[in-house]
C-alpha positions as a Markdown table, in Angstrom:
| # | Residue | x | y | z |
|---|---|---|---|---|
| 1 | Unk | 140.1 | -50.1 | 163.4 |
| 2 | Unk | 137.1 | -48.5 | 165.1 |
| 3 | Unk | 136.9 | -44.6 | 165.2 |
| 4 | Unk | 136.9 | -44.7 | 169.0 |
| 5 | Unk | 140.3 | -46.5 | 168.9 |
| 6 | Unk | 142.1 | -43.5 | 167.4 |
| 7 | Unk | 140.0 | -40.6 | 168.2 |
| 8 | Unk | 142.3 | -39.0 | 170.6 |
| 9 | Unk | 145.6 | -39.8 | 168.8 |
| 10 | Unk | 145.7 | -36.7 | 166.8 |
| 11 | Unk | 145.3 | -34.6 | 169.8 |
| 12 | Unk | 148.1 | -36.2 | 171.7 |
| 13 | Unk | 150.4 | -35.8 | 168.6 |
| 14 | Unk | 149.6 | -32.1 | 168.5 |
| 15 | Unk | 150.2 | -31.4 | 172.2 |
| 16 | Unk | 149.6 | -27.9 | 173.3 |
| 17 | Unk | 149.2 | -26.9 | 169.6 |
| 18 | Unk | 145.7 | -28.5 | 169.6 |
| 19 | Unk | 144.3 | -25.1 | 171.2 |
| 20 | Unk | 145.2 | -23.4 | 167.9 |
| 21 | Unk | 142.7 | -25.4 | 166.0 |
| 22 | Unk | 139.2 | -23.9 | 165.3 |
| 23 | Unk | 136.2 | -25.5 | 163.3 |
| 24 | Unk | 135.7 | -23.9 | 160.0 |
| 25 | Unk | 132.5 | -25.2 | 159.2 |
| 26 | Unk | 129.7 | -27.9 | 159.4 |
| 27 | Unk | 128.5 | -29.9 | 156.4 |
| 28 | Unk | 124.8 | -31.3 | 156.8 |
| 29 | Unk | 124.2 | -34.5 | 154.7 |
| 30 | Unk | 121.3 | -34.8 | 152.2 |
| 31 | Unk | 119.1 | -37.5 | 151.0 |
| 32 | Unk | 116.9 | -37.8 | 147.9 |
| 33 | Unk | 113.3 | -37.6 | 148.2 |
| 34 | Unk | 110.1 | -37.2 | 146.0 |
| 35 | Unk | 110.5 | -33.4 | 146.0 |
| 36 | Unk | 114.3 | -33.4 | 145.5 |
| 37 | Unk | 117.2 | -33.6 | 147.8 |
| 38 | Unk | 116.4 | -32.6 | 151.6 |
| 39 | Unk | 118.9 | -32.3 | 154.6 |
| 40 | Unk | 118.8 | -35.1 | 156.9 |
| 41 | Unk | 117.7 | -33.6 | 160.2 |
| 42 | Unk | 120.2 | -35.3 | 162.4 |
| 43 | Unk | 123.0 | -33.9 | 160.5 |
| 44 | Unk | 122.0 | -30.3 | 161.2 |
| 45 | Unk | 123.8 | -28.3 | 163.9 |
| 46 | Unk | 121.8 | -26.9 | 166.8 |
């Protein structure tokens, strides 16, 4: 199943309670490099 096939299902199940959800954090991804681990720019917020 592709992500887009089920993306909205959880919202339908929660119904009006979906308005109670709030994002708690964003976790960027990191990649190893010559100088150690560095964040992947496309995964940084804003």
